C-alpha positions, 0 to 999 in steps of 0.5 A: 326600449328607452323611455322618454317624457312627454310633459305639459305644464299647467300654470298662470301667465301672470304673477299672483299678488298673494303668493309665489307660485310656479312650476318649471321644467329644465332640460339642458341644451348640451347633449352630454349634460342632457344625459343626466335627465330632466328636472321638474320643480313645483314651488308655492309660498303663501306670502306676497309674490314680491317678498318671497319670489327670490326664495322660491326661485332660489330653490329651483336655481340651486337644485339645477345648478348643484345637480348638473355640476355633480359627477357621481355615476349615481343619479340618486346620489347627485339628486341627494347632493343637490337637495342638500344644496337647496337646504343650505341655500334656504338656511343662508336666506334665513340667516340673512333675515328672510324667514317669512317663508318658513312653514308656508312653503309647499314644493315637489322637486323631481328628477326623471332619467332613463326610466328612474324617478326621484322625488323630494317633497315639503309642505302640502304639494303632492305627486301621484302615479297612474299606472293602468287602473291603479293610483299610487301616491308617490309623496305619501308620508314625505311631509315634514313638520309644519315649521321645519328648520331651513336645513331640513326643509327637504329631508325625505326622498323617494325613488322608483322605476317607471314604465311605458304608459305611466302618467304622473301628476305633480301639483300644488294643494289648490289643485287637489282641492278642486280635483281629487286624485280619483276624479283625475284618473279618467282624465289622466289615463285617457289623454296625453299630458297636453289634452289632460292639461287642457281639460283640467284648465277648462274646469278651473276656468269655469270655476274661476280658479287661478292659483292652481299649478301642475305638471302632467307627465307621460312616460312614452317612447320616441316612436310613440311620441312621434306619432302624437299629433302636434296639438297633443304636444303643447309645452305649456297651458295657461289657466287664465288664457284662451285655450287654443292652438293652431292644430286645434283651430285648423281641425275645428275649421276643417270639421265644421266648415271645410268638410261639410262644404266638401261633402256637399260639393262632392255629392253635387258632382256625383249627382251631376255626373250621373244625371248627365250620363243618364241623359246621354244614354237616353239620347244614344238609345233614341237614335236607332228609332229615329233612323228607322223612322227616317228610313220608313219615311224615305220608302213611303214618300216621294223624294223631294229634290231641291234645285242645285242652284238654290242651295248655298255653298258652304265650306266643310269643317275641315277648312277652318284650320286652313283659314284661321291662325293655327294658335287660335284654332287650338285655343278654340278647340281647347275651349270647346273641349273644356265646355263639353267637359263642364256640360258633362259634369253638370256645370253647363247651366248658366253661372252655376259654376261661379257659385261654387267657385265663390263658395270654394274661394270663401272657404279658402279665405276663411281658412287663411284667416284662421291660419293667420289668427292661429299663427298670431296666437302662436307668436303671442304664446311664444312671446309670452313664454319669452317674457315669462322666461325673462321674468323667471330669470329676474326672479332667479337672479334676485334669489341668487343675490339674496342667497349670496349676499351673506358670503360674497362681497359687494363687487362680486354680486354687482354683476347680478344686479346689473343683469337684473336691471338689463332684463327688467328694462327689456320687460318695460312696456309689456304685461310684466311692466309692473313686476319688472319695474319693481325689480328694476328699482330694487336692483338699481338702488343696490347698484347706486349703494354699491358704487357710491353713486348719486343720480342728479337731474339738471333742473335749472335751465337758462335759455339764451338767444344764441348757440353756446360754444364754451363756458368759463367761471371766475370770481366775477361769475360764469361766462359763456361764449357763442360761435358768433363771438357773443360773450355773456355774463350769466350773473349780470345778464350782460352780453358783450359783442366781440365780433369787431374786437377778435379776429378768427374763430374762437377755440378756447376760453378760460378764466384768468383770475378776474379776467377771461382769456380767449384763444383763436384757431390761428393761436392768437391770444386775447384777454377780456377785462370785465372792469373796463369792458376792454379786449386786448390782443396779446403779444404771444403766439400760442404754440398750440390751440389746446385746452387752457388752464390757469393758476393766479394770472399765469396761463397753461396750454396743453399740447399733447402733440409736442408732449408739453404743457406751455406756461405763459407768464403774465409780465405786464401782458402775455409775451412768450411760451415757456416749456413746463414739462422737464420730466422725459418720462411723462407722456401726454400722447392721449391726454384729454384734460388739464386742471391746476391747483398749484400742482398740475393734473392731467387725465388721459383718455384711458383715465390715468391721472398724473399729478405734476409739480415743477414739471415732474410727475409726483404721482399717478393713479387710475380712476376707480370706484368702490366696486373696483369698476374703472371708467372706460374712457375719460373726457375732462378733469376739474379742480381748483386751489379752493376745492377739496376734491377733483372731478373727472367726467367719463364714460362707463359701460352704463353711461356718463359718470362724474367721479369725485376723488380726493387729490391723492386719488382716493375715491369719494363718490360718483354722480350719474347725470340723468338724460345727459351724455355730456360728450365734452359739453359738460363743465364743473365749477369744483369750488362751488360744486356745480355741474353745467351742461351746454345743449344748443341754446340751453345751459342746464345746471345742478349742484353736486 
C-alpha cells in the first residue's frame, strides 16, 4: 500500500530580529513533478535576520530548484545533485563577501518520496524517527566541523525506508533544549502531527519560548488520512499565536454548551411525556368507576325530568364545518391538534414552551457567533500565511540575487529587484511592514543604481491666481499663459492681459529669442514683444496648429498630418510657410515632440529620435538606459544650442521617466519625478536644467 505524509510545521508568524529561522515544506503543484516527492527544509542562522535571510532562503531555493530540474531515475542521486548545488551556491555567497553565516548555520534538508527518506544535515539541527517504542536518531554522526568550507557545508547524507505509522521530527537546537527526544516520545506516538505540534506549542508558550521551529511528520495512507478529523490536519501551528481552529472551537462549544443543554432538554421531554402519559392512564382507569356510580345513582333515585321548553337549543358539533369557512375550519382543527400535542408532551403550562425556545435560540446564536469568530480566525490565518509566503518569496529573491550577482549582469538581475519592490509594496500596512520596507529600500536603491536613475522632488511651488495652460522660457525669463489669455512673467511677477489683443483660443506658446510667439486654434500667429508690451498679429496663416520650435528668430511648426515641418522665416515679420523636410524617407506620422539646436530633433511616440539637418535625416536612435530598458512611450523632447544634452519625457512600466541623452543618442542618466505623472504638463529648460510641472494653478519645479 502506498504511504503518504501528514505533516505540520511549528514556527513563528513573525521574523526574529536576532536570527534567521524557518521551516518550510515544498510539494510541486504539477502532478507529474509531484511524483518526485516532497522537500522539507529547516534552517537557522544565528545572526541578525536581515543580514542572513538571503543566505538562508537561498539554501532552500537552490535545493528545490536543483532537485526538481534533475531527471535521474534515482531520487537519491537527484537529492545528492541538489545538495551539491546548495554547497556551490553557498560558496558563491562567500565569494561575494558574505561570510558571517559560516559556523552559525544549523539545518536539516530532507526528501521524502514513496516510503523512502533522504536527509542532509549541518550544524546542530537534528532529526529523529519514532517507530513503535523505539527512537532512532536519524542525523546522528552527520554533524560537520564547526567552521566548514562553504563547498562542504552539507557533506554527509543518510537514507532509509519508512513504514506506515512512523513519526519523524525535524527541529532546530533550541527545540531540543526545551524538550528532549525521550520526553517527546509520548507526544509523538499518541498524537497526529497537528495535535503534537499544538501540545508542544502550549509548552513553549507557557515558557515564553519563541525561537523554536520544527516539522512534525507522520507516515500514513490515503485511507487513514481521510479518516482523520479536520482539526488534526493543520498545515501550520504558530508558537506566538492563539492555538485554535474552527473544528476545535466547534467541538468545545458542542461539548461545553450545546451538549449539556440538549441533554437537559431531552430529559425534560422524556419526563414530561411520562408524566402526561401517567395522568392520561389514571384518568382512563377512573372512567369505569365513575360510570358504575352513575348507574347506581340512576337505579336508586327517581329520574329528574326537565321540561323540554326550558332546555335551550344547541347546534351539534357537526354543524360547525357547515357554517364556518372551510379554510378557517381546518386551521382551527390543526391548531387544536398542535395544542393537544403540546399538552401531551408537557408544554401545556403557560409560557413554559417560550422559555425553552428562547434557550434554544440562545444556543443557536452563541453557536453562530463562535462559527463566525472561527471563520474570521481561519481567514486571518490564511491571510497571515499568504503574507508569510510573500515575505518568504522576498527573502528567496534576495537570496537568489545575492547568489547570482557574481556571475550575472546587472540587466539580468534587475527583474529580481523589481519583483522584490512589487512584493514589498503589497506588504505595506501589514504586520510585516517593517521587514518589507527594508527589503523595498535595498532593492529600490539597487534599481536606481543599475538604471542610472535619480529621484527628484519638485519642492519649489509657485501658486498663481489663474489656471496655467502652457509654459515658455526665454532670456527674459519664464512665461506662463492661462486659458483666459493672461501672460505672466515668472521672474518679474508681471501679468499681461491679452484678451483684447488676441482673437480665438491660444493653442501653442514658444519663445523666439527674447519675444513670445502665440498661435491660436484658427492658425493665426501673434508675437508679444516684452520691451514694448506690444502684441502684433502676423501676416502668416499657419498650415497646422502643431508644436512650435525656434532657432534664433525663425519659427518651426510640427505637422505630422502633412508629414512636414514648416519653417517660417522672420523677414520684418512672419509672412509665409516654407517646407523644411525634403527627405521623402522621413515619417512624422506618430511624432510627438520637436526640439532645435541648429539641427532639428523629433521624437516619436514609440521613442525613436530622428536628427534632421537641412531637411534630411542625419541619424536615428532609440531611447535606452544602461540596463537595456526602453521607454514604453514618449511625450516630448527638449534641447537647445547652449545645452550639452537633450531630455526626453516618457513612460516606462514603472512610471514617468526623464531620460538624459547626449546629442548622439548616448545614455547619460535618468530622473524619476516623485508624485508627478507629467502627462504632457511637464516642460524642461535644457540650458538651465530645470524641470517645470503645471498642475492647475500651481507651477512646481526642480533642478535636474
